[in-house]
Residue, then its C-alpha position, 0 to 999 in steps of 0.5 A: m477479490e474474495n477468492i483471491l486474498s486471505k480472510e485477513a487481507l480481506e478484514i484489513y481492506k474492510t476496516l480502511n474502506k470504512k474507517y477512511e471512507l474510500n475504496v482502497l483498491d480504486d483510490l490505490g490502483h493496485k490489482f489482485t489477480k490469480e497470477g498476483t498483486y500488481l502495483p502501479k508505477d506511482f504506488c507509494i509504499c510510504c504513503m501506506l505507512n501513514l495508514y499503517q501508522d494510524f491503524k496499528n498506533i505505532s510509535g515514532e520510532q517504529y515509524d522512522i525504522l519502517f519508513n526507512f524500509a518502506f522507502w528502500l522497498e519502493k526502489f526495489l521494486g521500482v514503484h514511486d520512482g517518478r518514471k510515470s510522470e515522465g511518460e516512461 
């Protein structure tokens, strides 16, 4: 992972792993390769906003704006749309 992600991205992962006592990659299920980043069908971008809100101390108004974008982005990318649980 160190040879795929930027220094800034690695720092975010290290901080989140330490702060929340988890392994972000294992717990969220996304994968990094030299070809790109792959998100599982049940990846919830809106849930990531909860981590971001705590990480960056954003206001409620900022959260609402970002949530609307995150929800739109989930639909655009076809993630967290319920199909995985239906076997599609």
